[in-house]
N, CA, C and O atoms as a CHARMM CRD file, in Angstrom:
* protein
*
  356
    1    1 UNK  N      0.84100  -1.19200   0.00000 PROA 1      0.00000
    2    1 UNK  CA     0.00000   0.00000   0.00000 PROA 1      0.00000
    3    1 UNK  C      0.88100   1.24700   0.00000 PROA 1      0.00000
    4    1 UNK  O      1.82200   1.34400   0.78800 PROA 1      0.00000
    5    2 UNK  N      0.58500   2.18000  -0.86100 PROA 2      0.00000
    6    2 UNK  CA     1.36500   3.40700  -0.98600 PROA 2      0.00000
    7    2 UNK  C      0.89300   4.43700   0.02800 PROA 2      0.00000
    8    2 UNK  O     -0.30300   4.70300   0.14500 PROA 2      0.00000
    9    3 UNK  N      1.82300   5.00400   0.74800 PROA 3      0.00000
   10    3 UNK  CA     1.49000   6.04100   1.72500 PROA 3      0.00000
   11    3 UNK  C      1.38900   7.38800   1.01200 PROA 3      0.00000
   12    3 UNK  O      2.24700   7.74300   0.20400 PROA 3      0.00000
   13    4 UNK  N      0.34900   8.11700   1.31800 PROA 4      0.00000
   14    4 UNK  CA     0.18000   9.45900   0.78000 PROA 4      0.00000
   15    4 UNK  C      0.43900  10.46300   1.88900 PROA 4      0.00000
   16    4 UNK  O      0.02200  10.26500   3.03000 PROA 4      0.00000
   17    5 UNK  N      1.12600  11.53500   1.54800 PROA 5      0.00000
   18    5 UNK  CA     1.39300  12.58800   2.52400 PROA 5      0.00000
   19    5 UNK  C      0.12500  13.40700   2.73900 PROA 5      0.00000
   20    5 UNK  O     -0.61400  13.66100   1.78900 PROA 5      0.00000
   21    6 UNK  N     -0.13300  13.82000   3.97300 PROA 6      0.00000
   22    6 UNK  CA    -1.26800  14.72200   4.19700 PROA 6      0.00000
   23    6 UNK  C     -0.94700  16.10000   3.62900 PROA 6      0.00000
   24    6 UNK  O      0.20200  16.54100   3.66700 PROA 6      0.00000
   25    7 UNK  N     -1.94500  16.76600   3.11200 PROA 7      0.00000
   26    7 UNK  CA    -1.77900  18.09900   2.54200 PROA 7      0.00000
   27    7 UNK  C     -1.46200  19.09800   3.65300 PROA 7      0.00000
   28    7 UNK  O     -2.18100  19.17300   4.64900 PROA 7      0.00000
   29    8 UNK  N     -0.39400  19.85800   3.48100 PROA 8      0.00000
   30    8 UNK  CA     0.00600  20.89600   4.44300 PROA 8      0.00000
   31    8 UNK  C     -0.44100  22.24200   3.88600 PROA 8      0.00000
   32    8 UNK  O      0.13800  22.73400   2.91800 PROA 8      0.00000
   33    9 UNK  N     -1.46200  22.83800   4.48400 PROA 9      0.00000
   34    9 UNK  CA    -2.03500  24.07500   3.95100 PROA 9      0.00000
   35    9 UNK  C     -1.14900  25.29800   4.15300 PROA 9      0.00000
   36    9 UNK  O     -1.45700  26.36800   3.63000 PROA 9      0.00000
   37   10 UNK  N     -0.05800  25.16400   4.89600 PROA 10     0.00000
   38   10 UNK  CA     0.83500  26.29900   5.13700 PROA 10     0.00000
   39   10 UNK  C      2.16900  26.16800   4.42000 PROA 10     0.00000
   40   10 UNK  O      3.04700  27.01300   4.59600 PROA 10     0.00000
   41   11 UNK  N      2.33800  25.13200   3.61800 PROA 11     0.00000
   42   11 UNK  CA     3.60900  24.88200   2.95800 PROA 11     0.00000
   43   11 UNK  C      3.85400  25.89400   1.84200 PROA 11     0.00000
   44   11 UNK  O      2.97500  26.15800   1.02200 PROA 11     0.00000
   45   12 UNK  N      5.05300  26.45200   1.82400 PROA 12     0.00000
   46   12 UNK  CA     5.45600  27.39300   0.77800 PROA 12     0.00000
   47   12 UNK  C      6.86500  27.01500   0.32000 PROA 12     0.00000
   48   12 UNK  O      7.61800  26.42200   1.09300 PROA 12     0.00000
   49   13 UNK  N      7.23800  27.34500  -0.92100 PROA 13     0.00000
   50   13 UNK  CA     8.56800  26.97200  -1.40400 PROA 13     0.00000
   51   13 UNK  C      9.65600  27.75000  -0.65700 PROA 13     0.00000
   52   13 UNK  O      9.50600  28.93700  -0.36600 PROA 13     0.00000
   53   14 UNK  N     10.75200  27.05100  -0.35600 PROA 14     0.00000
   54   14 UNK  CA    11.85300  27.69300   0.34800 PROA 14     0.00000
   55   14 UNK  C     13.10000  27.83200  -0.51400 PROA 14     0.00000
   56   14 UNK  O     13.91000  28.73500  -0.30300 PROA 14     0.00000
   57   15 UNK  N     13.25200  26.94200  -1.48000 PROA 15     0.00000
   58   15 UNK  CA    14.46400  26.97900  -2.30300 PROA 15     0.00000
   59   15 UNK  C     14.21000  27.75800  -3.59100 PROA 15     0.00000
   60   15 UNK  O     13.06600  27.99400  -3.97900 PROA 15     0.00000
   61   16 UNK  N     15.28500  28.14400  -4.23000 PROA 16     0.00000
   62   16 UNK  CA    15.21600  28.87500  -5.49100 PROA 16     0.00000
   63   16 UNK  C     14.48000  28.05800  -6.54900 PROA 16     0.00000
   64   16 UNK  O     13.60500  28.57700  -7.24100 PROA 16     0.00000
   65   17 UNK  N     14.83600  26.77300  -6.67500 PROA 17     0.00000
   66   17 UNK  CA    14.24600  25.94300  -7.72000 PROA 17     0.00000
   67   17 UNK  C     12.77500  25.63300  -7.45600 PROA 17     0.00000
   68   17 UNK  O     11.98200  25.54300  -8.39400 PROA 17     0.00000
   69   18 UNK  N     12.41000  25.47200  -6.20100 PROA 18     0.00000
   70   18 UNK  CA    10.99600  25.25400  -5.87700 PROA 18     0.00000
   71   18 UNK  C     10.17800  26.50500  -6.20100 PROA 18     0.00000
   72   18 UNK  O      9.06000  26.40800  -6.70800 PROA 18     0.00000
   73   19 UNK  N     10.73300  27.66300  -5.91000 PROA 19     0.00000
   74   19 UNK  CA    10.05200  28.93000  -6.22600 PROA 19     0.00000
   75   19 UNK  C      9.89900  29.09000  -7.73500 PROA 19     0.00000
   76   19 UNK  O      8.84500  29.51000  -8.21300 PROA 19     0.00000
   77   20 UNK  N     10.95300  28.75300  -8.48800 PROA 20     0.00000
   78   20 UNK  CA    10.88100  28.84700  -9.95100 PROA 20     0.00000
   79   20 UNK  C      9.82200  27.89000 -10.50500 PROA 20     0.00000
   80   20 UNK  O      9.10400  28.23800 -11.44200 PROA 20     0.00000
   81   21 UNK  N      9.72200  26.69200  -9.93200 PROA 21     0.00000
   82   21 UNK  CA     8.70800  25.72600 -10.37700 PROA 21     0.00000
   83   21 UNK  C      7.30300  26.27700 -10.12100 PROA 21     0.00000
   84   21 UNK  O      6.41600  26.14700 -10.96500 PROA 21     0.00000
   85   22 UNK  N      7.10900  26.88600  -8.96300 PROA 22     0.00000
   86   22 UNK  CA     5.80400  27.47800  -8.63600 PROA 22     0.00000
   87   22 UNK  C      5.47200  28.63400  -9.57800 PROA 22     0.00000
   88   22 UNK  O      4.33600  28.77000 -10.03100 PROA 22     0.00000
   89   23 UNK  N      6.47000  29.45900  -9.86600 PROA 23     0.00000
   90   23 UNK  CA     6.26200  30.57900 -10.78600 PROA 23     0.00000
   91   23 UNK  C      5.88800  30.07900 -12.17600 PROA 23     0.00000
   92   23 UNK  O      5.03800  30.66900 -12.84300 PROA 23     0.00000
   93   24 UNK  N      6.52300  28.99100 -12.61400 PROA 24     0.00000
   94   24 UNK  CA     6.23000  28.43000 -13.93400 PROA 24     0.00000
   95   24 UNK  C      4.79000  27.90500 -13.98900 PROA 24     0.00000
   96   24 UNK  O      4.09000  28.12400 -14.97800 PROA 24     0.00000
   97   25 UNK  N      4.35300  27.22500 -12.95100 PROA 25     0.00000
   98   25 UNK  CA     2.97000  26.72200 -12.91300 PROA 25     0.00000
   99   25 UNK  C      1.99800  27.89900 -12.91200 PROA 25     0.00000
  100   25 UNK  O      0.98500  27.86800 -13.61100 PROA 25     0.00000
  101   26 UNK  N      2.30100  28.92900 -12.13600 PROA 26     0.00000
  102   26 UNK  CA     1.44400  30.11400 -12.08200 PROA 26     0.00000
  103   26 UNK  C      1.36800  30.79000 -13.44800 PROA 26     0.00000
  104   26 UNK  O      0.29200  31.21800 -13.86500 PROA 26     0.00000
  105   27 UNK  N      2.48900  30.89100 -14.14200 PROA 27     0.00000
  106   27 UNK  CA     2.51900  31.47500 -15.49000 PROA 27     0.00000
  107   27 UNK  C      1.66400  30.63700 -16.44700 PROA 27     0.00000
  108   27 UNK  O      0.89800  31.18300 -17.24200 PROA 27     0.00000
  109   28 UNK  N      1.79800  29.32200 -16.36500 PROA 28     0.00000
  110   28 UNK  CA     1.01600  28.46300 -17.25800 PROA 28     0.00000
  111   28 UNK  C     -0.47900  28.54800 -16.95300 PROA 28     0.00000
  112   28 UNK  O     -1.29800  28.50800 -17.87100 PROA 28     0.00000
  113   29 UNK  N     -0.83900  28.66300 -15.68800 PROA 29     0.00000
  114   29 UNK  CA    -2.25000  28.85000 -15.33100 PROA 29     0.00000
  115   29 UNK  C     -2.78000  30.16900 -15.89400 PROA 29     0.00000
  116   29 UNK  O     -3.89500  30.22700 -16.41300 PROA 29     0.00000
  117   30 UNK  N     -1.98200  31.21500 -15.78700 PROA 30     0.00000
  118   30 UNK  CA    -2.37400  32.51200 -16.34000 PROA 30     0.00000
  119   30 UNK  C     -2.55700  32.45700 -17.84700 PROA 30     0.00000
  120   30 UNK  O     -3.51200  33.01700 -18.38500 PROA 30     0.00000
  121   31 UNK  N     -1.63600  31.77600 -18.52700 PROA 31     0.00000
  122   31 UNK  CA    -1.75900  31.62800 -19.97700 PROA 31     0.00000
  123   31 UNK  C     -2.99000  30.81300 -20.35300 PROA 31     0.00000
  124   31 UNK  O     -3.66400  31.11700 -21.33700 PROA 31     0.00000
  125   32 UNK  N     -3.28300  29.77700 -19.57000 PROA 32     0.00000
  126   32 UNK  CA    -4.47700  28.96400 -19.81000 PROA 32     0.00000
  127   32 UNK  C     -5.73000  29.81600 -19.66700 PROA 32     0.00000
  128   32 UNK  O     -6.63400  29.75100 -20.50000 PROA 32     0.00000
  129   33 UNK  N     -5.77600  30.61600 -18.60400 PROA 33     0.00000
  130   33 UNK  CA    -6.95500  31.47000 -18.38100 PROA 33     0.00000
  131   33 UNK  C     -7.13200  32.47700 -19.51300 PROA 33     0.00000
  132   33 UNK  O     -8.25900  32.73900 -19.93500 PROA 33     0.00000
  133   34 UNK  N     -6.03600  33.04100 -20.00800 PROA 34     0.00000
  134   34 UNK  CA    -6.12300  34.00500 -21.12000 PROA 34     0.00000
  135   34 UNK  C     -6.57400  33.33100 -22.40500 PROA 34     0.00000
  136   34 UNK  O     -7.46500  33.82700 -23.09400 PROA 34     0.00000
  137   35 UNK  N     -5.95400  32.19300 -22.72600 PROA 35     0.00000
  138   35 UNK  CA    -6.23500  31.51500 -23.98500 PROA 35     0.00000
  139   35 UNK  C     -7.67500  31.01900 -24.05400 PROA 35     0.00000
  140   35 UNK  O     -8.33800  31.15300 -25.08200 PROA 35     0.00000
  141   36 UNK  N     -8.14900  30.44900 -22.95800 PROA 36     0.00000
  142   36 UNK  CA    -9.49900  29.87700 -22.94200 PROA 36     0.00000
  143   36 UNK  C    -10.55000  30.85100 -22.41400 PROA 36     0.00000
  144   36 UNK  O    -11.71900  30.48800 -22.28400 PROA 36     0.00000
  145   37 UNK  N    -10.15000  32.06500 -22.11300 PROA 37     0.00000
  146   37 UNK  CA   -11.03300  33.12700 -21.64000 PROA 37     0.00000
  147   37 UNK  C    -11.96600  32.59400 -20.54100 PROA 37     0.00000
  148   37 UNK  O    -13.19000  32.66200 -20.65500 PROA 37     0.00000
  149   38 UNK  N    -11.35800  32.07200 -19.49200 PROA 38     0.00000
  150   38 UNK  CA   -12.15500  31.50100 -18.40700 PROA 38     0.00000
  151   38 UNK  C    -12.59000  32.55600 -17.39100 PROA 38     0.00000
  152   38 UNK  O    -13.44100  32.28700 -16.54300 PROA 38     0.00000
  153   39 UNK  N    -12.01500  33.74200 -17.47100 PROA 39     0.00000
  154   39 UNK  CA   -12.38500  34.81600 -16.54200 PROA 39     0.00000
  155   39 UNK  C    -12.89800  36.01400 -17.33100 PROA 39     0.00000
  156   39 UNK  O    -12.34700  36.36400 -18.37500 PROA 39     0.00000
  157   40 UNK  N    -13.94700  36.63400 -16.83000 PROA 40     0.00000
  158   40 UNK  CA   -14.46800  37.84300 -17.46600 PROA 40     0.00000
  159   40 UNK  C    -13.71300  39.08000 -16.99800 PROA 40     0.00000
  160   40 UNK  O    -13.56200  40.05100 -17.74100 PROA 40     0.00000
  161   41 UNK  N    -13.23900  39.03000 -15.75000 PROA 41     0.00000
  162   41 UNK  CA   -12.50900  40.16900 -15.18000 PROA 41     0.00000
  163   41 UNK  C    -11.22900  39.68200 -14.52100 PROA 41     0.00000
  164   41 UNK  O    -11.09300  38.50900 -14.17400 PROA 41     0.00000
  165   42 UNK  N    -10.30800  40.59900 -14.36000 PROA 42     0.00000
  166   42 UNK  CA    -9.08600  40.28600 -13.62800 PROA 42     0.00000
  167   42 UNK  C     -9.40500  40.14000 -12.14600 PROA 42     0.00000
  168   42 UNK  O    -10.38700  40.69500 -11.65300 PROA 42     0.00000
  169   43 UNK  N     -8.57700  39.39800 -11.45300 PROA 43     0.00000
  170   43 UNK  CA    -8.73600  39.28700 -10.00400 PROA 43     0.00000
  171   43 UNK  C     -8.30500  40.59400  -9.35600 PROA 43     0.00000
  172   43 UNK  O     -7.42800  41.29300  -9.86300 PROA 43     0.00000
  173   44 UNK  N     -8.92700  40.91200  -8.23600 PROA 44     0.00000
  174   44 UNK  CA    -8.47700  42.04900  -7.43700 PROA 44     0.00000
  175   44 UNK  C     -7.08700  41.72000  -6.91200 PROA 44     0.00000
  176   44 UNK  O     -6.70400  40.55200  -6.85700 PROA 44     0.00000
  177   45 UNK  N     -6.33100  42.74100  -6.52800 PROA 45     0.00000
  178   45 UNK  CA    -4.95600  42.52100  -6.06700 PROA 45     0.00000
  179   45 UNK  C     -4.90100  41.55200  -4.88500 PROA 45     0.00000
  180   45 UNK  O     -4.04300  40.67000  -4.84900 PROA 45     0.00000
  181   46 UNK  N     -5.79200  41.70700  -3.93600 PROA 46     0.00000
  182   46 UNK  CA    -5.81200  40.82200  -2.76600 PROA 46     0.00000
  183   46 UNK  C     -6.15100  39.39400  -3.19500 PROA 46     0.00000
  184   46 UNK  O     -5.52100  38.43900  -2.74000 PROA 46     0.00000
  185   47 UNK  N     -7.14300  39.25100  -4.06900 PROA 47     0.00000
  186   47 UNK  CA    -7.53300  37.92700  -4.54500 PROA 47     0.00000
  187   47 UNK  C     -6.41400  37.27900  -5.35700 PROA 47     0.00000
  188   47 UNK  O     -6.22200  36.06500  -5.28600 PROA 47     0.00000
  189   48 UNK  N     -5.67900  38.07400  -6.12400 PROA 48     0.00000
  190   48 UNK  CA    -4.54900  37.55100  -6.90200 PROA 48     0.00000
  191   48 UNK  C     -3.45200  37.04700  -5.97100 PROA 48     0.00000
  192   48 UNK  O     -2.86100  35.99700  -6.22300 PROA 48     0.00000
  193   49 UNK  N     -3.17800  37.77400  -4.91100 PROA 49     0.00000
  194   49 UNK  CA    -2.16000  37.35500  -3.93800 PROA 49     0.00000
  195   49 UNK  C     -2.56600  36.03400  -3.26500 PROA 49     0.00000
  196   49 UNK  O     -1.73200  35.15100  -3.06500 PROA 49     0.00000
  197   50 UNK  N     -3.84700  35.91200  -2.92000 PROA 50     0.00000
  198   50 UNK  CA    -4.34300  34.67300  -2.31000 PROA 50     0.00000
  199   50 UNK  C     -4.25500  33.51900  -3.31200 PROA 50     0.00000
  200   50 UNK  O     -3.87200  32.40700  -2.94800 PROA 50     0.00000
  201   51 UNK  N     -4.60800  33.78100  -4.56400 PROA 51     0.00000
  202   51 UNK  CA    -4.52800  32.76700  -5.61400 PROA 51     0.00000
  203   51 UNK  C     -3.09100  32.29100  -5.79200 PROA 51     0.00000
  204   51 UNK  O     -2.84300  31.08900  -5.88000 PROA 51     0.00000
  205   52 UNK  N     -2.14700  33.22000  -5.84400 PROA 52     0.00000
  206   52 UNK  CA    -0.74100  32.86800  -6.00500 PROA 52     0.00000
  207   52 UNK  C     -0.24300  32.04000  -4.82000 PROA 52     0.00000
  208   52 UNK  O      0.46800  31.05200  -5.00700 PROA 52     0.00000
  209   53 UNK  N     -0.61100  32.43700  -3.61400 PROA 53     0.00000
  210   53 UNK  CA    -0.19900  31.69800  -2.42400 PROA 53     0.00000
  211   53 UNK  C     -0.78700  30.28500  -2.44000 PROA 53     0.00000
  212   53 UNK  O     -0.12100  29.33100  -2.03600 PROA 53     0.00000
  213   54 UNK  N     -2.02000  30.15100  -2.90300 PROA 54     0.00000
  214   54 UNK  CA    -2.66700  28.84000  -2.99100 PROA 54     0.00000
  215   54 UNK  C     -1.95700  27.94700  -4.00000 PROA 54     0.00000
  216   54 UNK  O     -1.70700  26.77300  -3.72500 PROA 54     0.00000
  217   55 UNK  N     -1.63300  28.49800  -5.16900 PROA 55     0.00000
  218   55 UNK  CA    -0.91800  27.72500  -6.19300 PROA 55     0.00000
  219   55 UNK  C      0.44700  27.29900  -5.66400 PROA 55     0.00000
  220   55 UNK  O      0.84600  26.14800  -5.83800 PROA 55     0.00000
  221   56 UNK  N      1.16200  28.21400  -5.02400 PROA 56     0.00000
  222   56 UNK  CA     2.47600  27.88800  -4.46700 PROA 56     0.00000
  223   56 UNK  C      2.35400  26.76200  -3.44300 PROA 56     0.00000
  224   56 UNK  O      3.19700  25.86600  -3.41100 PROA 56     0.00000
  225   57 UNK  N      1.33400  26.79500  -2.62000 PROA 57     0.00000
  226   57 UNK  CA     1.12400  25.77400  -1.59600 PROA 57     0.00000
  227   57 UNK  C      0.86100  24.41100  -2.23700 PROA 57     0.00000
  228   57 UNK  O      1.44300  23.40900  -1.82000 PROA 57     0.00000
  229   58 UNK  N     -0.00200  24.36600  -3.23700 PROA 58     0.00000
  230   58 UNK  CA    -0.33400  23.10600  -3.90300 PROA 58     0.00000
  231   58 UNK  C      0.89600  22.53100  -4.59200 PROA 58     0.00000
  232   58 UNK  O      1.19200  21.34500  -4.45100 PROA 58     0.00000
  233   59 UNK  N      1.60600  23.36000  -5.32900 PROA 59     0.00000
  234   59 UNK  CA     2.80400  22.89100  -6.04100 PROA 59     0.00000
  235   59 UNK  C      3.86900  22.43100  -5.04700 PROA 59     0.00000
  236   59 UNK  O      4.51800  21.41100  -5.27300 PROA 59     0.00000
  237   60 UNK  N      4.05500  23.15800  -3.96200 PROA 60     0.00000
  238   60 UNK  CA     5.03900  22.77700  -2.94500 PROA 60     0.00000
  239   60 UNK  C      4.70400  21.41600  -2.34500 PROA 60     0.00000
  240   60 UNK  O      5.59700  20.59600  -2.13400 PROA 60     0.00000
  241   61 UNK  N      3.42600  21.17200  -2.06800 PROA 61     0.00000
  242   61 UNK  CA     3.01100  19.87200  -1.54500 PROA 61     0.00000
  243   61 UNK  C      3.28600  18.75700  -2.54600 PROA 61     0.00000
  244   61 UNK  O      3.73600  17.67600  -2.16700 PROA 61     0.00000
  245   62 UNK  N      3.01900  19.01500  -3.81200 PROA 62     0.00000
  246   62 UNK  CA     3.26800  17.99800  -4.84000 PROA 62     0.00000
  247   62 UNK  C      4.75500  17.71100  -4.99500 PROA 62     0.00000
  248   62 UNK  O      5.15100  16.55400  -5.13300 PROA 62     0.00000
  249   63 UNK  N      5.58300  18.75600  -4.97300 PROA 63     0.00000
  250   63 UNK  CA     7.03800  18.56600  -5.08600 PROA 63     0.00000
  251   63 UNK  C      7.55400  17.75700  -3.90600 PROA 63     0.00000
  252   63 UNK  O      8.30700  16.80100  -4.09000 PROA 63     0.00000
  253   64 UNK  N      7.16000  18.13000  -2.70700 PROA 64     0.00000
  254   64 UNK  CA     7.61700  17.44200  -1.50600 PROA 64     0.00000
  255   64 UNK  C      7.17700  15.97900  -1.50700 PROA 64     0.00000
  256   64 UNK  O      7.94900  15.09500  -1.13700 PROA 64     0.00000
  257   65 UNK  N      5.95400  15.73000  -1.91700 PROA 65     0.00000
  258   65 UNK  CA     5.45000  14.36800  -1.98000 PROA 65     0.00000
  259   65 UNK  C      6.24400  13.53600  -2.98500 PROA 65     0.00000
  260   65 UNK  O      6.59000  12.38500  -2.71600 PROA 65     0.00000
  261   66 UNK  N      6.52400  14.11600  -4.12100 PROA 66     0.00000
  262   66 UNK  CA     7.26900  13.40300  -5.17200 PROA 66     0.00000
  263   66 UNK  C      8.69600  13.09500  -4.72700 PROA 66     0.00000
  264   66 UNK  O      9.21700  12.01900  -5.02100 PROA 66     0.00000
  265   67 UNK  N      9.32800  14.02400  -4.02500 PROA 67     0.00000
  266   67 UNK  CA    10.69300  13.81000  -3.54600 PROA 67     0.00000
  267   67 UNK  C     10.72600  12.74800  -2.45100 PROA 67     0.00000
  268   67 UNK  O     11.64800  11.93400  -2.40500 PROA 67     0.00000
  269   68 UNK  N      9.73700  12.74900  -1.58200 PROA 68     0.00000
  270   68 UNK  CA     9.69800  11.82400  -0.45200 PROA 68     0.00000
  271   68 UNK  C      9.36400  10.40000  -0.89700 PROA 68     0.00000
  272   68 UNK  O      9.99600   9.44200  -0.45200 PROA 68     0.00000
  273   69 UNK  N      8.37500  10.26700  -1.77100 PROA 69     0.00000
  274   69 UNK  CA     7.92800   8.95300  -2.22300 PROA 69     0.00000
  275   69 UNK  C      7.36400   9.09200  -3.63200 PROA 69     0.00000
  276   69 UNK  O      6.21900   9.51300  -3.79600 PROA 69     0.00000
  277   70 UNK  N      8.15400   8.74400  -4.65800 PROA 70     0.00000
  278   70 UNK  CA     7.69900   8.90800  -6.04400 PROA 70     0.00000
  279   70 UNK  C      6.41200   8.16000  -6.38000 PROA 70     0.00000
  280   70 UNK  O      5.69400   8.54500  -7.30300 PROA 70     0.00000
  281   71 UNK  N      6.11700   7.09900  -5.64100 PROA 71     0.00000
  282   71 UNK  CA     4.90600   6.32300  -5.89900 PROA 71     0.00000
  283   71 UNK  C      3.70700   6.85600  -5.12400 PROA 71     0.00000
  284   71 UNK  O      2.57100   6.46000  -5.38400 PROA 71     0.00000
  285   72 UNK  N      3.95700   7.74900  -4.17700 PROA 72     0.00000
  286   72 UNK  CA     2.89100   8.27200  -3.32900 PROA 72     0.00000
  287   72 UNK  C      2.22100   9.48700  -3.94200 PROA 72     0.00000
  288   72 UNK  O      2.46100   9.83300  -5.09800 PROA 72     0.00000
  289   73 UNK  N      1.39500  10.11500  -3.16100 PROA 73     0.00000
  290   73 UNK  CA     0.68800  11.30100  -3.60400 PROA 73     0.00000
  291   73 UNK  C      0.40000  12.19200  -2.41800 PROA 73     0.00000
  292   73 UNK  O      1.00900  12.04800  -1.35800 PROA 73     0.00000
  293   74 UNK  N     -0.51900  13.10300  -2.59600 PROA 74     0.00000
  294   74 UNK  CA    -0.93100  14.00600  -1.52800 PROA 74     0.00000
  295   74 UNK  C     -2.38400  13.69500  -1.20600 PROA 74     0.00000
  296   74 UNK  O     -3.22900  13.62700  -2.09800 PROA 74     0.00000
  297   75 UNK  N     -2.66400  13.51100   0.06600 PROA 75     0.00000
  298   75 UNK  CA    -4.02300  13.21600   0.50200 PROA 75     0.00000
  299   75 UNK  C     -4.67200  14.50500   0.97300 PROA 75     0.00000
  300   75 UNK  O     -4.19900  15.15100   1.90800 PROA 75     0.00000
  301   76 UNK  N     -5.75400  14.86600   0.31900 PROA 76     0.00000
  302   76 UNK  CA    -6.50600  16.05700   0.70600 PROA 76     0.00000
  303   76 UNK  C     -7.85000  15.58900   1.23500 PROA 76     0.00000
  304   76 UNK  O     -8.58100  14.86600   0.55900 PROA 76     0.00000
  305   77 UNK  N     -8.16100  16.00500   2.43700 PROA 77     0.00000
  306   77 UNK  CA    -9.42500  15.62500   3.04100 PROA 77     0.00000
  307   77 UNK  C    -10.36300  16.82800   3.05600 PROA 77     0.00000
  308   77 UNK  O     -9.91700  17.97200   3.13700 PROA 77     0.00000
  309   78 UNK  N    -11.63800  16.56500   2.97700 PROA 78     0.00000
  310   78 UNK  CA   -12.61600  17.65400   3.03600 PROA 78     0.00000
  311   78 UNK  C    -13.05700  17.94000   4.45100 PROA 78     0.00000
  312   78 UNK  O    -13.85200  18.84700   4.69500 PROA 78     0.00000
  313   79 UNK  N    -12.53600  17.15800   5.38500 PROA 79     0.00000
  314   79 UNK  CA   -12.88600  17.33000   6.78000 PROA 79     0.00000
  315   79 UNK  C    -12.20700  18.57900   7.34000 PROA 79     0.00000
  316   79 UNK  O    -11.10300  18.93000   6.92500 PROA 79     0.00000
  317   80 UNK  N    -12.86100  19.23700   8.26700 PROA 80     0.00000
  318   80 UNK  CA   -12.28700  20.42500   8.89100 PROA 80     0.00000
  319   80 UNK  C    -11.51800  20.08100  10.16100 PROA 80     0.00000
  320   80 UNK  O    -10.99600  20.97100  10.83300 PROA 80     0.00000
  321   81 UNK  N    -11.44700  18.79900  10.48800 PROA 81     0.00000
  322   81 UNK  CA   -10.69800  18.39800  11.68300 PROA 81     0.00000
  323   81 UNK  C     -9.24500  18.19100  11.33200 PROA 81     0.00000
  324   81 UNK  O     -8.91200  17.91200  10.18100 PROA 81     0.00000
  325   82 UNK  N     -8.37200  18.32700  12.32500 PROA 82     0.00000
  326   82 UNK  CA    -6.93900  18.10700  12.13000 PROA 82     0.00000
  327   82 UNK  C     -6.67100  16.61400  12.06100 PROA 82     0.00000
  328   82 UNK  O     -7.23800  15.84300  12.83500 PROA 82     0.00000
  329   83 UNK  N     -5.82000  16.20600  11.14800 PROA 83     0.00000
  330   83 UNK  CA    -5.39200  14.81800  11.05500 PROA 83     0.00000
  331   83 UNK  C     -3.92700  14.75900  11.41000 PROA 83     0.00000
  332   83 UNK  O     -3.08800  15.29200  10.68300 PROA 83     0.00000
  333   84 UNK  N     -3.61400  14.13300  12.49500 PROA 84     0.00000
  334   84 UNK  CA    -2.23800  14.03200  12.95100 PROA 84     0.00000
  335   84 UNK  C     -1.62100  12.74800  12.44200 PROA 84     0.00000
  336   84 UNK  O     -2.29600  11.72000  12.39000 PROA 84     0.00000
  337   85 UNK  N     -0.33200  12.78400  12.05900 PROA 85     0.00000
  338   85 UNK  CA     0.31600  11.58600  11.49900 PROA 85     0.00000
  339   85 UNK  C      0.19600  10.35900  12.39800 PROA 85     0.00000
  340   85 UNK  O      0.08300   9.24500  11.88600 PROA 85     0.00000
  341   86 UNK  N      0.21800  10.52300  13.71300 PROA 86     0.00000
  342   86 UNK  CA     0.14500   9.37800  14.60800 PROA 86     0.00000
  343   86 UNK  C     -1.22000   8.70000  14.56800 PROA 86     0.00000
  344   86 UNK  O     -1.35400   7.55300  14.99300 PROA 86     0.00000
  345   87 UNK  N     -2.22300   9.39600  14.06600 PROA 87     0.00000
  346   87 UNK  CA    -3.58300   8.85100  14.01200 PROA 87     0.00000
  347   87 UNK  C     -3.85500   8.16300  12.67900 PROA 87     0.00000
  348   87 UNK  O     -4.88700   7.51200  12.52200 PROA 87     0.00000
  349   88 UNK  N     -2.94000   8.30000  11.71600 PROA 88     0.00000
  350   88 UNK  CA    -3.15700   7.72200  10.39100 PROA 88     0.00000
  351   88 UNK  C     -2.68200   6.27800  10.36100 PROA 88     0.00000
  352   88 UNK  O     -1.73100   5.90800  11.05000 PROA 88     0.00000
  353   89 UNK  N     -3.34500   5.48300   9.56900 PROA 89     0.00000
  354   89 UNK  CA    -2.95100   4.08400   9.40900 PROA 89     0.00000
  355   89 UNK  C     -2.10500   3.92700   8.18100 PROA 89     0.00000
  356   89 UNK  O     -1.66900   2.81900   7.86900 PROA 89     0.00000
């Protein structure tokens, strides 16, 4: 059975290369939105900052998961309760 890492909602890139990877994903998302005209208006500055932080967090979790266990993934739960590693099977 493959272990999946729990999603860390506060994870942000710390290294130069992780930051560059996040920037590249953000650029590609922006290009996708422009090409497919998925938005009618631009995001407000605050909303754009939150969006960027969210993308960085998701990409950082995926990078960390891939480095730790290439066969694993990231487990995202819809529950609002905390899941501690000692409680996971």
